PDB file of N, CA, C and O in Angstrom:
ATOM      1  N   MET A   1       0.610  -8.614 -10.465  1.00  0.00           N
ATOM      2  CA  MET A   1       0.912  -9.504 -11.086  1.00  0.00           C
ATOM      3  C   MET A   1       2.184  -9.733 -10.088  1.00  0.00           C
ATOM      4  O   MET A   1       2.657 -10.862 -10.221  1.00  0.00           O
ATOM      5  N   ALA A   2       2.578  -9.250  -9.511  1.00  0.00           N
ATOM      6  CA  ALA A   2       4.526  -9.534  -8.885  1.00  0.00           C
ATOM      7  C   ALA A   2       4.549  -9.906  -7.973  1.00  0.00           C
ATOM      8  O   ALA A   2       5.703 -10.205  -7.668  1.00  0.00           O
ATOM      9  N   ILE A   3       3.472 -10.212  -6.812  1.00  0.00           N
ATOM     10  CA  ILE A   3       3.059 -10.835  -5.708  1.00  0.00           C
ATOM     11  C   ILE A   3       3.029 -11.810  -6.381  1.00  0.00           C
ATOM     12  O   ILE A   3       4.163 -12.288  -6.386  1.00  0.00           O
ATOM     13  N   LEU A   4       2.326 -12.420  -6.995  1.00  0.00           N
ATOM     14  CA  LEU A   4       2.085 -13.707  -6.667  1.00  0.00           C
ATOM     15  C   LEU A   4       3.149 -14.041  -7.731  1.00  0.00           C
ATOM     16  O   LEU A   4       3.687 -15.113  -7.454  1.00  0.00           O
ATOM     17  N   GLN A   5       3.504 -13.626  -8.562  1.00  0.00           N
ATOM     18  CA  GLN A   5       4.830 -14.100  -8.908  1.00  0.00           C
ATOM     19  C   GLN A   5       6.168 -14.616  -8.461  1.00  0.00           C
ATOM     20  O   GLN A   5       6.908 -15.519  -8.851  1.00  0.00           O
ATOM     21  N   ARG A   6       6.219 -13.599  -7.374  1.00  0.00           N
ATOM     22  CA  ARG A   6       6.975 -13.665  -6.321  1.00  0.00           C
ATOM     23  C   ARG A   6       6.465 -15.106  -5.318  1.00  0.00           C
ATOM     24  O   ARG A   6       7.126 -16.141  -5.227  1.00  0.00           O
ATOM     25  N   ILE A   7       5.002 -14.814  -4.562  1.00  0.00           N
ATOM     26  CA  ILE A   7       4.744 -15.916  -4.100  1.00  0.00           C
ATOM     27  C   ILE A   7       5.181 -17.478  -4.463  1.00  0.00           C
ATOM     28  O   ILE A   7       5.161 -18.342  -3.586  1.00  0.00           O
ATOM     29  N   HIS A   8       5.699 -17.854  -6.247  1.00  0.00           N
ATOM     30  CA  HIS A   8       5.129 -19.156  -6.782  1.00  0.00           C
ATOM     31  C   HIS A   8       6.577 -19.260  -6.279  1.00  0.00           C
ATOM     32  O   HIS A   8       6.666 -20.360  -5.732  1.00  0.00           O
ATOM     33  N   THR A   9       8.192 -18.370  -6.193  1.00  0.00           N
ATOM     34  CA  THR A   9       9.166 -18.262  -6.134  1.00  0.00           C
ATOM     35  C   THR A   9       9.534 -18.578  -4.606  1.00  0.00           C
ATOM     36  O   THR A   9      10.737 -18.763  -4.421  1.00  0.00           O
ATOM     37  N   LEU A  10       8.955 -18.644  -3.819  1.00  0.00           N
ATOM     38  CA  LEU A  10       8.693 -18.778  -1.926  1.00  0.00           C
ATOM     39  C   LEU A  10       9.013 -20.113  -1.824  1.00  0.00           C
ATOM     40  O   LEU A  10       8.377 -20.917  -2.505  1.00  0.00           O
ATOM     41  N   GLU A  11      10.217 -20.626  -0.818  1.00  0.00           N
ATOM     42  CA  GLU A  11       9.991 -22.265  -1.009  1.00  0.00           C
ATOM     43  C   GLU A  11       8.982 -22.919   0.497  1.00  0.00           C
ATOM     44  O   GLU A  11       8.879 -22.479   1.643  1.00  0.00           O
ATOM     45  N   GLU A  12       8.458 -23.959  -0.094  1.00  0.00           N
ATOM     46  CA  GLU A  12       7.624 -24.346   1.402  1.00  0.00           C
ATOM     47  C   GLU A  12       7.456 -24.122   2.959  1.00  0.00           C
ATOM     48  O   GLU A  12       8.033 -24.937   3.680  1.00  0.00           O
ATOM     49  N   GLY A  13       6.798 -23.201   3.504  1.00  0.00           N
ATOM     50  CA  GLY A  13       6.532 -23.195   4.812  1.00  0.00           C
ATOM     51  C   GLY A  13       7.054 -21.577   4.885  1.00  0.00           C
ATOM     52  O   GLY A  13       7.285 -21.042   5.969  1.00  0.00           O
ATOM     53  N   GLN A  14       7.222 -20.802   3.456  1.00  0.00           N
ATOM     54  CA  GLN A  14       8.604 -19.517   4.203  1.00  0.00           C
ATOM     55  C   GLN A  14       7.058 -18.232   3.607  1.00  0.00           C
ATOM     56  O   GLN A  14       6.310 -18.410   2.646  1.00  0.00           O
ATOM     57  N   SER A  15       7.055 -17.726   4.029  1.00  0.00           N
ATOM     58  CA  SER A  15       5.819 -16.435   3.841  1.00  0.00           C
ATOM     59  C   SER A  15       6.320 -14.991   3.506  1.00  0.00           C
ATOM     60  O   SER A  15       7.504 -14.829   3.802  1.00  0.00           O
ATOM     61  N   LEU A  16       5.714 -13.932   2.974  1.00  0.00           N
ATOM     62  CA  LEU A  16       5.588 -12.709   2.274  1.00  0.00           C
ATOM     63  C   LEU A  16       4.641 -11.656   3.383  1.00  0.00           C
ATOM     64  O   LEU A  16       3.593 -11.758   4.022  1.00  0.00           O
ATOM     65  N   VAL A  17       5.857 -10.471   3.136  1.00  0.00           N
ATOM     66  CA  VAL A  17       5.527  -9.276   3.563  1.00  0.00           C
ATOM     67  C   VAL A  17       5.666  -8.674   2.679  1.00  0.00           C
ATOM     68  O   VAL A  17       6.706  -8.669   2.021  1.00  0.00           O
ATOM     69  N   VAL A  18       4.359  -7.810   2.354  1.00  0.00           N
ATOM     70  CA  VAL A  18       3.712  -6.534   1.712  1.00  0.00           C
ATOM     71  C   VAL A  18       3.925  -5.504   1.758  1.00  0.00           C
ATOM     72  O   VAL A  18       4.112  -5.395   2.970  1.00  0.00           O
ATOM     73  N   HIS A  19       4.067  -4.521   1.351  1.00  0.00           N
ATOM     74  CA  HIS A  19       4.067  -2.905   1.855  1.00  0.00           C
ATOM     75  C   HIS A  19       3.345  -2.150   0.353  1.00  0.00           C
ATOM     76  O   HIS A  19       3.716  -1.956  -0.804  1.00  0.00           O
ATOM     77  N   HIS A  20       2.234  -1.911   1.098  1.00  0.00           N
ATOM     78  CA  HIS A  20       1.258  -0.805  -0.706  1.00  0.00           C
ATOM     79  C   HIS A  20       1.282   0.154   0.533  1.00  0.00           C
ATOM     80  O   HIS A  20       1.536   0.082   1.736  1.00  0.00           O
ATOM     81  N   ASP A  21       0.776   1.348  -0.637  1.00  0.00           N
ATOM     82  CA  ASP A  21       0.171   2.355  -0.207  1.00  0.00           C
ATOM     83  C   ASP A  21      -1.722   3.027  -0.011  1.00  0.00           C
ATOM     84  O   ASP A  21      -2.324   4.059   0.284  1.00  0.00           O
ATOM     85  N   ARG A  22      -2.024   1.375  -0.481  1.00  0.00           N
ATOM     86  CA  ARG A  22      -3.662   1.196  -0.464  1.00  0.00           C
ATOM     87  C   ARG A  22      -3.858  -0.461  -0.252  1.00  0.00           C
ATOM     88  O   ARG A  22      -3.066  -1.386  -0.435  1.00  0.00           O
ATOM     89  N   ASP A  23      -5.385  -0.437   0.258  1.00  0.00           N
ATOM     90  CA  ASP A  23      -5.575  -2.016   0.418  1.00  0.00           C
ATOM     91  C   ASP A  23      -5.917  -2.297  -1.425  1.00  0.00           C
ATOM     92  O   ASP A  23      -6.624  -1.755  -2.274  1.00  0.00           O
ATOM     93  N   PRO A  24      -4.834  -3.603  -1.374  1.00  0.00           N
ATOM     94  CA  PRO A  24      -5.525  -4.170  -2.691  1.00  0.00           C
ATOM     95  C   PRO A  24      -6.059  -5.473  -2.670  1.00  0.00           C
ATOM     96  O   PRO A  24      -5.669  -6.636  -2.564  1.00  0.00           O
ATOM     97  N   LEU A  25      -7.648  -4.499  -2.886  1.00  0.00           N
ATOM     98  CA  LEU A  25      -8.548  -5.589  -2.324  1.00  0.00           C
ATOM     99  C   LEU A  25      -8.588  -6.606  -3.836  1.00  0.00           C
ATOM    100  O   LEU A  25      -8.644  -7.824  -3.665  1.00  0.00           O
ATOM    101  N   LEU A  26      -8.564  -6.196  -4.922  1.00  0.00           N
ATOM    102  CA  LEU A  26      -7.969  -7.631  -6.030  1.00  0.00           C
ATOM    103  C   LEU A  26      -7.345  -8.588  -5.342  1.00  0.00           C
ATOM    104  O   LEU A  26      -7.895  -9.684  -5.448  1.00  0.00           O
ATOM    105  N   LEU A  27      -6.512  -8.564  -4.758  1.00  0.00           N
ATOM    106  CA  LEU A  27      -5.458  -9.694  -4.434  1.00  0.00           C
ATOM    107  C   LEU A  27      -5.702 -10.639  -3.567  1.00  0.00           C
ATOM    108  O   LEU A  27      -4.948 -11.577  -3.310  1.00  0.00           O
ATOM    109  N   TYR A  28      -6.770 -10.421  -3.086  1.00  0.00           N
ATOM    110  CA  TYR A  28      -7.125 -11.180  -1.868  1.00  0.00           C
ATOM    111  C   TYR A  28      -7.996 -12.474  -2.491  1.00  0.00           C
ATOM    112  O   TYR A  28      -7.727 -13.496  -1.859  1.00  0.00           O
ATOM    113  N   ALA A  29      -8.907 -12.682  -3.496  1.00  0.00           N
ATOM    114  CA  ALA A  29      -9.986 -13.556  -4.558  1.00  0.00           C
ATOM    115  C   ALA A  29      -8.687 -14.176  -4.876  1.00  0.00           C
ATOM    116  O   ALA A  29      -8.572 -15.283  -4.351  1.00  0.00           O
ATOM    117  N   GLU A  30      -7.565 -13.759  -5.650  1.00  0.00           N
ATOM    118  CA  GLU A  30      -6.502 -14.612  -6.661  1.00  0.00           C
ATOM    119  C   GLU A  30      -5.640 -15.051  -5.496  1.00  0.00           C
ATOM    120  O   GLU A  30      -5.199 -16.173  -5.743  1.00  0.00           O
ATOM    121  N   LEU A  31      -5.188 -14.555  -4.203  1.00  0.00           N
ATOM    122  CA  LEU A  31      -4.731 -15.187  -3.445  1.00  0.00           C
ATOM    123  C   LEU A  31      -5.407 -16.638  -2.808  1.00  0.00           C
ATOM    124  O   LEU A  31      -4.842 -17.703  -2.562  1.00  0.00           O
ATOM    125  N   ALA A  32      -6.720 -16.279  -2.657  1.00  0.00           N
ATOM    126  CA  ALA A  32      -7.884 -17.353  -2.547  1.00  0.00           C
ATOM    127  C   ALA A  32      -7.463 -18.631  -3.424  1.00  0.00           C
ATOM    128  O   ALA A  32      -7.375 -19.810  -3.081  1.00  0.00           O
ATOM    129  N   GLU A  33      -7.330 -18.279  -4.141  1.00  0.00           N
ATOM    130  CA  GLU A  33      -7.280 -18.864  -5.934  1.00  0.00           C
ATOM    131  C   GLU A  33      -6.071 -20.234  -5.696  1.00  0.00           C
ATOM    132  O   GLU A  33      -6.080 -21.433  -5.975  1.00  0.00           O
ATOM    133  N   ILE A  34      -5.550 -19.737  -5.344  1.00  0.00           N
ATOM    134  CA  ILE A  34      -3.954 -20.465  -4.912  1.00  0.00           C
ATOM    135  C   ILE A  34      -3.850 -20.908  -3.641  1.00  0.00           C
ATOM    136  O   ILE A  34      -2.937 -21.715  -3.472  1.00  0.00           O
ATOM    137  N   GLY A  35      -4.531 -20.619  -2.648  1.00  0.00           N
ATOM    138  CA  GLY A  35      -4.582 -21.299  -1.507  1.00  0.00           C
ATOM    139  C   GLY A  35      -4.090 -20.290  -0.467  1.00  0.00           C
ATOM    140  O   GLY A  35      -3.963 -20.725   0.678  1.00  0.00           O
ATOM    141  N   TRP A  36      -3.840 -19.203  -0.661  1.00  0.00           N
ATOM    142  CA  TRP A  36      -3.131 -18.105   0.786  1.00  0.00           C
ATOM    143  C   TRP A  36      -4.257 -17.769   1.213  1.00  0.00           C
ATOM    144  O   TRP A  36      -5.400 -18.095   0.896  1.00  0.00           O
ATOM    145  N   GLY A  37      -3.730 -16.913   2.152  1.00  0.00           N
ATOM    146  CA  GLY A  37      -4.173 -15.353   2.458  1.00  0.00           C
ATOM    147  C   GLY A  37      -3.652 -14.620   3.202  1.00  0.00           C
ATOM    148  O   GLY A  37      -2.996 -15.377   3.916  1.00  0.00           O
ATOM    149  N   ALA A  38      -3.469 -13.512   3.576  1.00  0.00           N
ATOM    150  CA  ALA A  38      -3.504 -12.486   4.235  1.00  0.00           C
ATOM    151  C   ALA A  38      -3.624 -12.198   5.119  1.00  0.00           C
ATOM    152  O   ALA A  38      -4.655 -12.664   5.604  1.00  0.00           O
ATOM    153  N   GLU A  39      -2.963 -11.445   5.901  1.00  0.00           N
ATOM    154  CA  GLU A  39      -3.004 -10.473   7.582  1.00  0.00           C
ATOM    155  C   GLU A  39      -2.684  -9.275   7.704  1.00  0.00           C
ATOM    156  O   GLU A  39      -1.462  -9.134   7.646  1.00  0.00           O
ATOM    157  N   ARG A  40      -3.326  -8.206   7.871  1.00  0.00           N
ATOM    158  CA  ARG A  40      -2.609  -6.726   7.873  1.00  0.00           C
ATOM    159  C   ARG A  40      -2.339  -6.894   9.004  1.00  0.00           C
ATOM    160  O   ARG A  40      -2.881  -7.487   9.937  1.00  0.00           O
ATOM    161  N   ILE A  41      -1.249  -6.201   8.849  1.00  0.00           N
ATOM    162  CA  ILE A  41      -0.173  -6.029  10.296  1.00  0.00           C
ATOM    163  C   ILE A  41       0.031  -4.686  10.253  1.00  0.00           C
ATOM    164  O   ILE A  41      -0.159  -3.927   9.302  1.00  0.00           O
ATOM    165  N   ALA A  42       0.355  -4.489  11.139  1.00  0.00           N
ATOM    166  CA  ALA A  42       1.111  -3.152  11.725  1.00  0.00           C
ATOM    167  C   ALA A  42       1.642  -2.573  10.621  1.00  0.00           C
ATOM    168  O   ALA A  42       2.107  -3.252   9.706  1.00  0.00           O
ATOM    169  N   ALA A  43       1.611  -0.865  10.608  1.00  0.00           N
ATOM    170  CA  ALA A  43       2.345  -0.032   9.538  1.00  0.00           C
ATOM    171  C   ALA A  43       2.243   1.060  10.252  1.00  0.00           C
ATOM    172  O   ALA A  43       1.723   1.186  11.360  1.00  0.00           O
ATOM    173  N   PRO A  44       3.031   2.286   9.230  1.00  0.00           N
ATOM    174  CA  PRO A  44       2.812   3.589   9.058  1.00  0.00           C
ATOM    175  C   PRO A  44       1.982   3.972   8.791  1.00  0.00           C
ATOM    176  O   PRO A  44       1.240   3.347   8.034  1.00  0.00           O
ATOM    177  N   ALA A  45       1.609   5.372   9.330  1.00  0.00           N
ATOM    178  CA  ALA A  45       0.229   6.233   8.939  1.00  0.00           C
ATOM    179  C   ALA A  45       0.283   5.778   6.885  1.00  0.00           C
ATOM    180  O   ALA A  45       1.394   5.862   6.361  1.00  0.00           O
ATOM    181  N   GLY A  46      -0.704   5.429   6.147  1.00  0.00           N
ATOM    182  CA  GLY A  46      -0.688   5.693   5.090  1.00  0.00           C
ATOM    183  C   GLY A  46       0.399   4.374   4.448  1.00  0.00           C
ATOM    184  O   GLY A  46       1.346   4.609   3.698  1.00  0.00           O
ATOM    185  N   GLU A  47       0.122   3.387   4.795  1.00  0.00           N
ATOM    186  CA  GLU A  47       0.803   2.295   4.363  1.00  0.00           C
ATOM    187  C   GLU A  47      -0.144   1.593   4.703  1.00  0.00           C
ATOM    188  O   GLU A  47      -1.043   1.946   5.466  1.00  0.00           O
ATOM    189  N   VAL A  48       0.021   0.001   3.904  1.00  0.00           N
ATOM    190  CA  VAL A  48      -0.977  -0.689   4.638  1.00  0.00           C
ATOM    191  C   VAL A  48       0.509  -2.017   3.979  1.00  0.00           C
ATOM    192  O   VAL A  48       1.247  -1.878   3.004  1.00  0.00           O
ATOM    193  N   ARG A  49       0.440  -3.421   5.198  1.00  0.00           N
ATOM    194  CA  ARG A  49       1.338  -4.228   4.989  1.00  0.00           C
ATOM    195  C   ARG A  49      -0.052  -5.310   5.259  1.00  0.00           C
ATOM    196  O   ARG A  49      -1.129  -5.311   5.856  1.00  0.00           O
ATOM    197  N   LEU A  50       0.679  -6.085   4.494  1.00  0.00           N
ATOM    198  CA  LEU A  50       0.152  -7.788   4.607  1.00  0.00           C
ATOM    199  C   LEU A  50       0.995  -8.619   4.838  1.00  0.00           C
ATOM    200  O   LEU A  50       2.113  -8.215   4.516  1.00  0.00           O
ATOM    201  N   LEU A  51       0.978  -9.858   5.358  1.00  0.00           N
ATOM    202  CA  LEU A  51       1.430 -11.123   5.986  1.00  0.00           C
ATOM    203  C   LEU A  51       1.075 -11.630   5.121  1.00  0.00           C
ATOM    204  O   LEU A  51      -0.125 -11.379   5.010  1.00  0.00           O
ATOM    205  N   LEU A  52       1.618 -12.647   3.877  1.00  0.00           N
ATOM    206  CA  LEU A  52       0.883 -13.376   2.797  1.00  0.00           C
ATOM    207  C   LEU A  52       1.491 -14.576   2.938  1.00  0.00           C
ATOM    208  O   LEU A  52       2.640 -14.789   2.551  1.00  0.00           O
ATOM    209  N   ARG A  53       0.459 -15.764   3.725  1.00  0.00           N
ATOM    210  CA  ARG A  53       0.979 -16.737   4.051  1.00  0.00           C
ATOM    211  C   ARG A  53      -0.162 -17.916   3.194  1.00  0.00           C
ATOM    212  O   ARG A  53      -1.256 -17.627   2.710  1.00  0.00           O
ATOM    213  N   GLU A  54       0.782 -19.836   3.215  1.00  0.00           N
ATOM    214  CA  GLU A  54       0.241 -20.441   2.277  1.00  0.00           C
ATOM    215  C   GLU A  54      -1.479 -21.227   3.612  1.00  0.00           C
ATOM    216  O   GLU A  54      -1.317 -21.847   4.663  1.00  0.00           O
ATOM    217  N   LEU A  55      -2.135 -21.043   3.299  1.00  0.00           N
ATOM    218  CA  LEU A  55      -3.653 -21.840   4.031  1.00  0.00           C
ATOM    219  C   LEU A  55      -2.884 -23.083   4.215  1.00  0.00           C
ATOM    220  O   LEU A  55      -2.234 -23.728   3.392  1.00  0.00           O
ATOM    221  N   PRO A  56      -3.175 -23.352   5.927  1.00  0.00           N
ATOM    222  CA  PRO A  56      -2.880 -24.978   5.796  1.00  0.00           C
ATOM    223  C   PRO A  56      -4.546 -25.724   5.536  1.00  0.00           C
ATOM    224  O   PRO A  56      -4.663 -26.942   5.400  1.00  0.00           O
TER     225      PRO A  56
END
């Protein structure tokens, strides 16, 4: 919930990097519903980092 709330505070064109200890599988469908996507980016072992941004 915190991630979705934070997305709604961003200005147009901004993105968000999130850090997780596991893959947030339920988040992907919720992002798609609001027109956002997630791209996995490099992270240390044991961490999942996602770059979230609005889809064109």
